N, C-alpha and C positions, 0 to 999 in steps of 0.2 A: 689406777690412782696410784699413786708414788705411796702406796701404803709402804713401799720403797723408802720414803725419805719420813721420816719423823718428826725433824726438828718445829714442830707447831711446839714441841718443847724447848723454846726458845735458844735463838742461838745469842748467846752471851758473848757479843764480840765488843773489840777494842772501840778506841776512839773513831778509828780508822772507817767504819761503818763494814757492812758486807762486801765482801769480794766474790769475785767471779763472775763468770758469763752471763750476761742477760739480768744483772741485778735491777730489782723495781730501785725506782728514784725517790720515792717515797711523797706523794703530793699531802701536805698537810691540808684542814680544812680550808684553810684560808685559800689555798689555791684554786678553789672549785666553787667558791662561794658567789661569783658573779658570771659563773655559765649559767646556761638555761637546765630546767628540769633534766632534758635529756641527755643533755652533755655531762652533765655531772652523774649520771648512771652510768653513761659509758666511761668516764673518768673511773668510777667507784668499780667496775667491771674490769678494766684495765689493770687497776691497783691489785687485785685479787689474782686474775689470770696471770700476771709475774712473778706471783711467790712460786709456782711450780720450778722457776729455773733454780730458785735456790732450794726447794727441795730434792731436784734433782742433785744438786751438788753434795747434798749433806748425806745421801744415799751412796753417793760414790764415795765420798769421805770415806763412810764405814766399810765399804765395800774392799778398798784400799788399804786397809790397816786390817782387814781379817775378822770384823766382827760378823759380816754376811757375805754369801756368795751368791753373786749376781754377774755374770759375763755380760749381761744386755744392759748395765746401769752406765756405763761409760757414754754409751750412744749419745745419753741426754747432758753429759756435763762436761766440763773443759779438762784438759789432760796436761799437766796434772792436777786432780780436783783440790780446791782450797780447803784446807784442812780444817775440821772443825774441833772446837773444843771437846775433851772427853767425855762429860755431860751430855752434849749435844750426841756424838756417836753413840752412846750408849741409850740415849732416848730412841735414836733411828733406830736400833737393834731392836729392842721390847716390840716398839710400836709394830714392826715388819715380822716379827716372830709371833707375836701372839695372833694378829691377824690371818698369818698364814697358817697356824696352827688351826684355827676354826675352819679356816678353806680346806684345808688337807682332811680335817676329820669327817667333813659333809662329804668331798671327793673319796675317800676312802670306804664310807660305807655304802654296801650295795656296789663296790667297783667295778667300775665297766659299765653302769648304767647310765642312760642319758641324764644329764644335768645341765645344768643353766647358770651363769654368774651375770651379773646386770652390775656395772662399776659405775657410779654417779660422780663427773668431775674427776675422768682418768687420769687426765694430765700426761705427764711422763711415766707413769705407774708400767713395770714390768712384769706384773703378775701374770697375764696371760702367757707369757714367753717361757716363765718359771714350771709352769704347771700344764705346756703345751703338749706334753707326753700322755696326758692323762687322757684315754679314749672317752670317745662320746661328750665332749664337755664343748657346750655352745659358751661363747664368751661375749658381752656385749658392753661396749665404753661407749658414753653419754660424756660430748664435752663441746665447750664453745668452739665454732667452725676455726677459727684461728688457731688453737690448740690442737685439732683432731689433724689440720692438714702439717703441721710439724712431725705429728705420730707416723701418720700414713707415708711421708718422707722418709723419716727414720726408718720404718719398719722395712721399706722397700730399698734402701741404700745400705742400711747394716747386714753386712754378712749374717753374723750368728742371730739376728731376728728376722730376717728373710729365711734363712734354714729352717728356723724354728716354725714360722708360720706355712711353709712348705712341705715340712714333714707332718704337720696336723690335717693335711689336706691331700687328698690321693692324688690330684693332679692339678697342673696350675691354672687350667679352666675355673677349677673351683673358688679361684680366688680374681675378685672385681674390683675394680678401683674407678672410683668417679671420675668422670672428666676433669672436675676442677680439684681432685688431687685432696678434697677433706674429708672423704668418707672410702671405708674399704670394707667389703662383703665377702663373706665366705662361710663355708658350714661350721669353721672353729671359731674366727675371729671377726668382729663386727664392730667397725667404729662409725660411731653414728654424729654428725655435725648436727648439734640444737643447743638450745636455750632451754634447761629444765623448766624454766617460766612459764614456757610456751606447751610442753607437753600434754598438759590436760586442758588447754583452751585452745589448741589450733590442728585442724585435720592435718594440715602441711606437715608438722611435725610426727604426728604420730603415722603417717604415711612413708615416712623414713624407716622405720624401723623392721627393717628385713631381718628376715629369719630369726624370730623370737617365736619361741615356742612356748605357748601358752598355758602347756601341760605337764611341760618338765619339770621337775622341782627345784625351786630357782633361788639363789642367794643374793641378796640386794647388799652391796657394799656401798658404803660412803664414809671417807675419812677427809674430815674438816672441809666438808664441801655444802651439807645444809644449813650449818651454823651461820653461813651469809645470808641465808633466807629468814622470814619470820618464820614462828612456829608454823603459823597458819597454812603460808605457801608450802613448806617442807611437808606437812600433813596431807596436803593436795595432791602432791606429787605422788609419794607415797602411796597412797589410797588409790591414785589412779593405777599405776602400775601393778599393787596387788589385787584388786579388784575389777580393774578395767583390760589391762594387756594380759593379766594372766587369770583362768578361771577360779573361781572362789574356792574351788574343791582340791586347787594343785596346791602341794607343800611348798611351803616360801618361809624365807626369814630375812632377819637385815641384821648387819654389821656397824655400828657405828665406831667411830673414831673421834672422840672431841674435846675441846676444852671444858673445864668445869670451875664452878664456886667462884664468881665473879665480884661478890658482895665483900669475902675477905680481906684484907689489907695487900696481900699480895696479888689477887685478883684484881683488884683496883686498879693497881700500878700497870698490869698486864693490861685491860682494856684502856687504861689512859694512854700508855704508849702505841697503842694499836690505833686509837682515835686520831692521834698526832701524825699517822700516815696516810689519814682518810679512810681506814678500815675499820667497818662496823660489822657487828655480827649478832643481830637481835636474836638469835636462837640461845646464845649465850645465857642471855639473861631470861629467856624463857623456860629453859632446861637446863638449871644450874645445878644441877646434883646427880648423883647416880639414881637414889631412887626416882627423880624427876625422868630419866630417860626409860628406868622401868616402866613408869606409869603412863607415857609416852608411846611405848611399846606397845603395851597392852590395848591401849586405846586406839592402835592400827588394827585391832582385831587379832593379833598374835600374844594368845596368853601365857605363853613361856617366856620368861625374860631371865636376862642377868646382866650384871655390869662389876667391873672393878677398875680400880685406877691404874696407871701404869706403874705405879711404885708397888701395890699389891701384887701385880703379875711378876715384876722384876723381883719380889722378897719372897716368893715361894706359895703362892697361894693355889689351891688345887685348880688345874685346867683340863683341856680336852684329854682324854685317856687315851687315845689314838697312839699308835707306836711313836715313840719320842725319835723318829730318825730323821737325819739332815732335809731339808728340803731344797730339793733339786729336782730338777726334771731329767729324762733321759738325754739330752745334749748336752749334759756335764760331763767331762771326762771320770770324775771321782767325785765322792762328795766329802771327801776329807784332802782336797788339792789344797796346797798355800795360797794365801792371797795374792792376789797379780804383782808384779814387780813394777806397780806403777809409784812414783815417788810425787808424794804428796807435799804440797805447798806449806809452809808454816804457817799455823794460826798467826791471828793479827799481833803485830810485833809488841805491839804497846800493852796486850795482856800477857804476852808470852815471857818479857821480861822484866816485868812491872815489880816493884817492891813495895807496892801498895800490899798491905796486910788484908787475907782473907775476911770477907765479913762476918760481925760477930751477931749472933742469932739473940742473945742473952737480952736485947730491948725489944725483940718482938710483941707487938700489942696483942693486946686480948682478944682480938677479934682475926688472929692470925690461926691458921688451922693448927691443933696440935697432932702430931704424929704418933699415936700410942705406939706401945713396945709390942701390942700384938699384932701389930702390921707390918712389924719391923724385920730384921733378920730372924727374930727367935719366934717364929709362926710354928703353931704345935706340932708336934711330930705327927700326930694324927692327921693333920692336913698337908703333911710334907711327904707322903709317900711319893716317890720319886715316878712311880706310874700313873701319877694324877696331876703332876706338876707341869705348869706351864713351862718351866725353865730348870732342868734338873740342876741339883749341887755342882755336879760334874762341869755342865756347861757353862754355869754360872762363874766357875772359879776359872773356866777358861777365858771367859770374857773378861773377868775383871786382871787378866795378867797381859793384856795387849797393852791397856794404857794405865797410867797410874791417874787416879781420880783422888783428888783431895777436897775437892767441892761437896762433901759428902751431905752438908744440909741444905746446900744449893739443889742437890741432885732430887733429896725427899721432899723441898717444897715445890720444884717444878713438876716430877714426876707425880704428885699427888693432885695436881691441877689439871690434870688429861686422863680421859678414860676410853675403856672398850667397851661398848654396851650391845648386846645382842638379844634376837628374841626371834620364835617362830612359831609356826602353828603344822599340825600333822596333816592338814588337807581336808577334814572334814567341812562339808558345804556349812555344818551348822556352826562351826567355830568363826564362819563370818557374818553369822547372824548378827543383829543391833545387841540381842542379848549375851552374847558370847560365852554362852555355858558352856559349849561344846558336847552338850548330850544330845540324845540322841541317837539315830540311824548313820547310813552313811559310811563307804568304806575309807579307812585311816591309812595312810602310807606313812608311817611314823621313821621316816629318813633322818630327820634333824633332832627327835628325841633320841634315836638310836646316836646319831653322832656327839650330841651335845648335854643329853640328859643328865650326867653327872657332874658337868661343870658347876663349880662353886661361883654363884653370881647372885646370891640372895642378900636382903638387906639383914646389915647386921647395926647393931645397938651404936657403934662408933659413930653411925652416920647421923645419928639425931642431931646432933649440933650444926652439924652443914646444914642439914633442912631445915632446921630451925631459922637460923640466920637467913635462909634464901625464900622461906616461907614457902618450904614442899612439905604437905603432910607425909608423917611419917607411920608406915605398918603401927597397929596399935597392941598392947599386949606384952610388948618387951619382948626379949630372946632375939633370937636371928630368926631368918625366914627357912632355915633349912627343918627346923624344929617343927614349925608354923606350917608350912608348905611342901615341904621337901625339896629336893633336889632341884636347882633352876629356877629358887625361888617365885613360885607360883603363886603368888600372892593374887589379894582382891584388886580388881581394877579402879584403884583411888584416882581421885580428882587432884589434879597439881593445883598448889595454891599460888603457885606464880603467876603473876597477872601477865595480861597480853599486851604487848607492846606492839607501837606502830613500826614497821620493819622500812629501812631502805630497800632500795632496789636491790633485790636479792641478787647477791652475787653469786655465781652460779658454781662452778664445778671444780674439782680437782683436789688431791692431796695437798691441802695449802699448806704454805709455811708463813706463820706469822711471826717472820723473822725480828722484828725488833719489836712485837708486841710484851714478849717477858720481859721483866725486867733487866735493865743493861746490868753490866758490872760496876759501873758507877753507882749504879741506884741502889744495888746490894751493899755495896762497901760503905755507901752512907746511912744503909739501914732503913732506906726511903719506903721499901716494900711494908716497913711496919708501923707506918704513921697513919693516923686514923684520918689526917684529913688529905689523903691521895686523892685525886679527881679520878673518876671513873665509876665504874659498876652500873 
């Protein structure tokens, strides 16, 4: 999964449109209305698949500027990569670091014990290669065959990627590539060509899942993948993995990176822009807030949950307490090496040289999310203990020295409309019962509780307004979830108030980048994000 590239956070491009290799051409709804239902579904699938190219380019931009270390990023992007706007580079950085820290905390717990990761819609993601030095790690990637073919070929052709794969497998015979070159199987990395919508309906799809261990503690990653499906379809996929592919007693967890809040003014503009490209995201409307994500995760039989916005994570909220060391693997020469000396192309010239004034936020409408100071840079010192932060003050200072970012209000809005949500079960058979009370006997392996139990992800009072706007039931009694349920926000499995919508052909996989989904620079300048009459949502 291109956790690698975060720009679901919006590429605020100039009028010239997205640049770089393999960009999507953006099919408007009118361009597909005369096609058959099957053709329309294929067109929608193709539109979403194409966004992985932009995700890869955005990650390469962040790497080339020193935000991230990833020697594998340039295998999937043009060189030099198109240079993204500073707020996109920062978003790419936060998304990657946040998910990597959750992954690292899991892998560091009982270091060396057998563990498994399943990445839904992996696309051009490089996470396996960056963590390939971890012993006893089984990594699975699910994606469309057209995308896995590219991934397999790049893995075999790119020397750093090939070396990482070889070092994770003791012999060349441990790696097997399908004759069609769309699948790869080994004791460490397994790339499966399949449509997630078929995983719980066809035995043929299930038969492809070689080397999957039903007993190994398993982390399921989904970065802007299941949002293209209806909530019901996504739930069926996750339940099939959690209940059928894994044994009910196996410790299991999920991590989601998703857009949120489609009904406020900014969210309406975002979804309207997506719709103009033929992109629909049913789950965004059905799981629209942080609390809706927590509730959905609980309903999967994972009683421990948490969620935070990208902006929360960046501004010093408590995070994984694993050692905050650079995220690199044994193949990196040094965790402190300077960024590659690759010259990045200039951002869109219209925006870079524009004399247009920055957008004013004084006229934002009443339904535009208010960002309270409690979630801003002045988080309480109690919460900002460096050992418990997602991003330490020193690291944040380093990032902010890389590029000047003067779109501060834009950054706050964008980052508040994306979230990381997580949840887990400790492995008791009882936790998978319909009651989900977790009581009774059974041996529990608490690997995820030990890895993530102290991460601050509970509901907070400041979320209530978003929940009310989107029809999501907030926890009762006031106060935050830490005081009610302890760390991790272990609240009751409340029913979501958001209505079920009929979804379009659930577009499958990958760390998608809906590049023109977030309001454009022109829309921000006009203040269109603050209008009540913006279409969408």
